[in-house]
N, C-alpha and C positions, 0 to 999 in steps of 0.2 A: 504494500498498498505506499503510496506517493504522501508526502507529508510537505507541509505548506512551512517555507520559511520568509518569512521580510527580510529581504535580500535589501531594503533601507536602511536596515541594524546591520549588518553588515560588513565590518569594513576590513575584510583578510578573510582567504580561505583559502584553507591548507589539505592538498591533496596527499592519499597516501598511494604509492604505485602500483604493486605487485597485484593482480585482482581487481582492483579499482579504473587504473586510468586501460589495462589490455584486459581480457577475457582469458586468466593465469591458465584454466582448465585446457582450455585450446593448444596452448605454449605448452605443457605439459605431456600431452598425448602428441603435438610433432618433436616435442625433445624426445619424448622416449622410444616411438620409432628409432632414433637417431640411437640414440644408447642401444637401443635392441642388436642393432646393426653391428657396433662397436665393439658388443662383448662377442656376436658370432663371429666376429673376425681375428678376436683376438683370444677366443673360447675360455671365456674368463666372466663372472658378472664380478670382477673388487670394483667397477668403476661405483655399479649400481648399486649396489653394498655401501661404499664410502659418503656417495651422495643421498642415499638413505638416510644414513648414520647423522650425516652431519642436519641432514635437517630437524629430523627427531631432538638432535643434540641440541637446538638454536629456538625451538619450540621448547626444550627445559630451562633454558636460561632464558627466554622471555619470561617464564611462569616466577622465576628465580629472581627475577632481578636481578641480575647478579654481576658485581659492576667491573671482574674483572673478563666478559663475554668476549670481548674483542683476541683474548689467547686463548680461552677456555673451549669457543669454538670449536676452535684447530687439535685440543692436545686433547679435548676430551674425544673427538669424535676419533683420533687417531687411536686412540686408549680401546675404543670399542670398538672399531675396525681392525685391529691388528695390523697396526702400520707407520707411519710416523709424521709426523705434525706436517709438512715439509709436499708429502703426497698429501694429503687432504686438499691443502692449500690450493697448490700447481691442479687438481682434479676441479677443485670448487670454482676458481681463475676458467677454468676449461668451461666448462658444463654445465655453471651457472651467469657465470658473468659476460662471457664472451659468445658465444654459440648461439646462446636464444636473440642478441641482439636480430639476428639478419632475419629471423619471424616474425618479431614486438611487431612490427609492421600492420602485419597483415592478421595481426589477434585485437590490435589497437579497437577502443567500444566506438560504436557509428555515437557520431556526435558530441563526442568529448571537446573535440579541437573548438567546436563552435559555443559552449558552453567557455570553454577558454577564453574566446576572445568577448563572449558577452559580458564576461566579468571584467576586463579589463578595455573595455568598451564604457560600463558605467563607473570603472575612476577606482578597483577594488583588486588590490595585487593576489595573484598569482601561485601561493607559494607550493613547495612540496614536502613531504616529511617522510623518507623510508626507511627502512628496518635495513636497507640492502642499498648499495651506491647506485646513484639515481640516473647520473648527469647524463650518463652513456644512454643509458634505457630511453631518456627523454629525448635525445635529438635520434636514435632507433626511431621512437615513436612518431617522430615530428612535432615535438610539442614543447613549445619553450615557458618557464617558471621563472619568473622573478628573485623569488629566493627559491634554494635545495638548500637541505639538511638530512643529514644519514646518519643514523646509526651507529656506523661505522668511519665516521669525523671523531677522530684525536677529542675536540672538545665537546662533543656527544656523550661518546661511548656508554649508551644505555640504549636496549631493544624496549620497545613498546612491552606493559601500558605506561614503563615508567614516562613519563610525559619534557624529560629533559630537553627533545629535539623539537616540540611545541612552543615549551619556553623559551628557548632562544630565538625562535622567529619571532615571536609577539615581544622580546626584549628589542632585535633588531629593525621593528617595522613601528616599536610603541604604541602598540593596538592592545586594546582593555583583553580578556581574555574573554569577555562579555558578550567582546563586538566581535570573536573569530568564529569560524568554522570549521570545525576539522570534517573533510568527507571520506571516509575509507570503506573498506566492505568487511570488517571482525570488529564484532559485540567487544570483544574480549582486550582488544588492541588498540586500535584506533576510537572507539568510541568512550572506551574506557577511559583512555590518556585525558579525553577533550573533557569529561567529566571528571577528572582528578583537579584539573586549573579554573571552569565553572566555564568551559565555551561549551560552544552547542557541535551537536554532532550529526548527519546526515550519513547513514548505511546504504552499501549498496544489496541489495536483500530483499525478501519476499515480502519479512517480517519483523520487525523491532522489539524491545519493550517498552512500558509506559516511558514517556521521558527523551524518547529518542526516535528521531524520523529517519523512514527507509524507501530509498528511490529503488525502480529498475532496470532503468532506463536513463540517457543522458536524454534524452527529449520528451521523458516522465514530467507531468503539470508541474510541478516543484520545478524549475527550471525555463518554465515557458517567462518569464519574465526577463531572463537572459537571453533569450532567443529569438524574443520577436520584439524586444524594446532594449537595443543594445545602449540607449543613451538612457536608461535608468534613472532615476535622482537618485542623489546621495540625501542620507538622513543628516 
């Protein structure tokens, strides 16, 4: 169900990346085909196991809100997968950061670029806050953000739902939390982080709990003022 946002009372919109700006399920299917081809060629499932373990470890580190996740994401994965941390780092860089870039544009959600344009036309900065490096993904998606922070930035070094990345964006823009909107695809990470600082949240999905608004597509009614009236008056 689409929610109702008073865009006149929003001065900053912060987007998550993975699953929010593009169809993550489609990308995973495309990447799985490449991984299976590589596994067949190498006669080994090692890469698949390492990447699956890495994702699991990262999820756990996010739940723990561990302050040392930047190193632990590799060392803990290496321990579980029976290899060294440098191997994990290299596989993550190849299969999770570099190879998917060529496929991202094909997975971009329809109308997301129009929403970005509508926000800028209304004088509202577009920011991105991701748990993964985001600059290369934005370029591959053909999208531009005015401000970008990632959990992997040394000055952030926190995974969602820790709100440090969101707080950094609020500080850089001088926008009060109450006039900021977090757009994401996860209630437990994106919406939770917004709640902790007093920002609003808009979640991609069919349902949301009380206090959190949801949308299914970027041409849903919640975005109509941005898509049809680029010169939306500021409050």
